N, C-alpha and C positions, 0 to 999 in steps of 0.2 A: 722347786722350779725357779729359774731366774726371773727377775722382774723384766717385763717387756713393755713395749709401747702401747699394748692393748689393755693395760691396767685401767680399772675404773671402779667406781663405788666409793667406799669410805675407808680410808686408812687413818684411824685416829692416832694422834700424837700421844703416846702414853706418858703420863707423869712418872717420875721415879719415886716410889714410896719410901719414906724414911720414918724411923721412930724418933722420938724427941732427942735421943742421944746421938743422932746422926747416922746410926747403923741402918742398913738397907732392910726393908720389910719384905722378905721374899714371899710370905703368904699373901700379901696384898698384890704382889705382881701376878701370882697365879689367879687370884680372884678377878683381877682386871682382865686378864687374857681370856678367862672363861666367859666373862660378860661380853667382851668384844665379839667373841665367836657366836654367842647366843643371840645378839641383837641385830645381826645382819651385816657386820663389818666385813669387808672383803680383803683386808690386810691390816697390818699394824706397823707403826713407826716408833722406834725407841731411840732415846738419846737425841731427841730433837731440841729445838731452842728452849722449850720450857720443860725439858726432861732433866735439867740441871746437869747436863753432861760435863761442863767444865769443872764441876765440883767432885767429879769421880776420878779415882785412880784408874790407870789403864786396865788392871786386872779386874776391877769392879765393873767397868764398862763391858768387858768381854763376858764376864759372868752373867750380867743382866741380859745381854743380847742372846747368849746361849740358852738361858732359862726361858726367855720368851719364845724362842724358836722351838724348843722342845715342847712347850705347853701348847703352842699354837700350830700344831702339826698340820692343820688343814688350811692355814692362812700364810701368805707370804709376809715376811718381816723385812722392813727396811731399817737400816741402822745408820744414824747420824754419825759421820766421821770427820766433820769439819775440825780443823786444827791449824795452828799458826804455821806449822811446817809440814812438808810432805812425808817425813819419816814417821811421825806419829800417825798421820792419816793412813799411810800404807799399812802400818802394823795393825791398827784397829780394823781396817777394811779387810785385810787378808784373813785375820783371825775370825772375824764375824762370818765371812763367807765360808771358811772351813767348817764352821759350826752350823751351817745351813741357812744363813741369811739369803734373801732373794736379791738384795741390792743394797746400795748405800746412798746417803744424801750428803751433798757438799754445798756449803754456803760460801760466797766469795768473801775474802778478807777485805776490811775497810780501807786498805791501802791502794786498791785499784782505782785508777783515775780515768783511763782512756778505754775506748772500745777494744783496741788491739791488746791492751793489757788484760782485759777481761777474757777475751777469746784465748789468749796465750796461757792464762792461768788454768783454764779448764782443760786445755790440751795437755799441759804439764801434769795436772792432777790425774787425768785419765791414764797417762803414761805411768805415773807413780804407783797407782793402785793396781794397774794391770788392765789391759784392754778387754779382758774377759769379765770384768766386774761392772754390771749395769749400775748407772748412777742417776740420781735425781738432782737436777739443778734447782737450788733454792733461790728464788728471786724475791727478796724481802728488803727493799731499799729503806723502809722506815726504821729498820733495826741495823742493817749492815752499811747503810749510807753509800751503796753502790747502785747506780742507775743502769739497768740493763735494758736497752731499747729492743723492740721486737726484731729489728734487723740483726742485732748482735746475737740474740737467741738463735735466730736462723743460722747464722754463721757457726755457732757452737754445735747445733744439731747436725748440720751438714758435714762439719769437719771432724766430729767426734762421734763415731757410731755407737759407743757405749752409753751415750746420753739418751735415755729412753723416756724420761718424765720431767716435766716442769712442775715444781711446787710454786704456784702463782700466788704471790702475796703483795703485789704492787697495789697502790691505792692513790688515786683511782686507777682501776686496771681493766675495766670492762672492754675498752677499745683495744687493749693489748691482746686479750683473748681473741677478739674478732679478727684482728690483724694476723695473728699466728694461724688461725684456721683458714684465713684467706690465702696465706702462703701455701698451705697444704693443697687447697683447691686449685691454685694456679700452677702447682707442680714445682714451686721453687724451694720447698722444704718438705722433707719426709714427715710422716705422721709421728707424733709423740703423744703420750698421755699428758693431760693437764689436770692436775688436782689442786684444789685451792685451800689456802690457809686463812690468815687474818681472823682466826677464831670462828670462821664461817660467816663473818659479818655481811658478806655480799653474795652468799651462796645461791640465794634464790634467783638472782639475775645472772650470776656467773654460769649457772647451768644452761640458761637460755642462750648464752653467747657461745656455747660449745665446750664448756668444761666437762670433764668426765666424772667429777665427784669432788670429795673433800679430803684434805690431808691436814687436819687440824685437831685441836684438843679440847673443844667445848665440853663442858661437864655433862651434857646429854648427847653423847655420840649416837644414841639410838634415834634421836630426833633428826640428826643429819642423815642417817640411813633412810629414814622415812621420806625426807625431802628429796633426796636423790632418786629414790624409787618412784615417788609421785611425779617428779619432773620427767623421768624416763618413760612413764606411762602416759604422758600428755595431760596429767591432771593438775594443770597449772594453778588454778584457784585454790585447790586443796593444799598444794604445796606451800603457797604463800600464806594461807590462813594459819597453818601449823607454824611456819617460820615466824610469822608476825607475833604469834603468842609468846614465842621464846625470845624475841628480839630485845626486850628490856634487860633480861638477865644476860643474854649473850653480849650486849653492849657493855654492861657493867663489868663482866668478866674480862673484856678486852682492854681494860685500862692498863697502861704500862705501870709496872711496879707492883700493883696489888693483884693483878690478874691471876697469877699462879696460886696465890693464897686463897682467892675466891674459888678457883677450880678445885683445889684439894679439899677445901671445906665442904663444898657441895658433894663431892665424891665420898667423903666420910659420911655425910648424912644419907647418902644413897646406899651405904653399906659396902662400897667398893674398896675403900681404903680404911685401914685401922686408925691412922693418924694423919693429921693435916700438916705435919712438920715439913719444913724445907731444911736442907743442909746449909749450914752457915757458909758465907754470909747471906743473911736473909732478913727481911723485915716482917715482923708478926702482923697478922690481920687485926686492925683496930676493932674495938668492940662496936663502934658506930657502924662500921662496914658490915660486921656480922649481922647486926639487926636489920640493915637495909637488904642484905641478901635473903634473910629469912622472910622479909616482907615480899620481896620479889618472887620467892618460891610459893608463897601463899597465893599470890595473884595468879601465877602461872598454873597452879593446881586447878583453878576454875576452868581452864581450857585443856589441860593435859594432866591426866591423873598420875602420870609418872613423877610429877613434882609434889605429890601428896606424901610427904615424908614424915617419919616419926620424929620425936622430940630431940 
């Protein structure tokens, strides 16, 4: 089924598993997908910002997307297709959709400077990949250096029908969510799904502002599922208590540069990945950082037994 504006829940950003020699670890892909399905995720995103997509050949990216789609038969799969040019974007988007993807995600290039340029880019991107391909607008100014104001998002949503979801990663961004939901209430913008990134760093309050869930890659996506569910059930204190227990590790994982190494290391300890390797170019995880993460996991285990991991 194609992605729609009614999407909600947790769509984890899946890391791309590699062995130390840089080859793709397909068994770990299968294990990850099985875990995502078992822990309550409602969809999966592959080839995202921390999926190391720029390090993959086109054929590898297509193979990964197809493998995840086949394994996650019950869940919609979003495929990141951001690229410097529309030819590469179109090729990956069309091949992913032909293999059963539900939609694609597009980030803005850092060359965009004006509101009109941003709106024009997404109009052209939608035309390039095809109006029949639902897409997610990734709004992540901390990484892409493109500031997309709420009014600009409204223009894109109203002008481009195939835009069905916002991946909200602005920081601070709570007022942006409130403003967008206000546009929906006053009828000046059609409804779209809003799922949030930033490692989940602000998910507890983003849900209260009208977000539909999380679209991020924290190493405990099962916790994100629980927080989204508790918020949906109106159990605010329980949601915040669980979130607060994870916050020190979540904050540590959100560090630029080292974050993916931390995420993969914890996923190895959880038995989800066979190897924590990143494909080059990559920076190894320092021993001091490993010891700090182990300590954070020990502290977290006092509140959440899922962090009680083997040696």
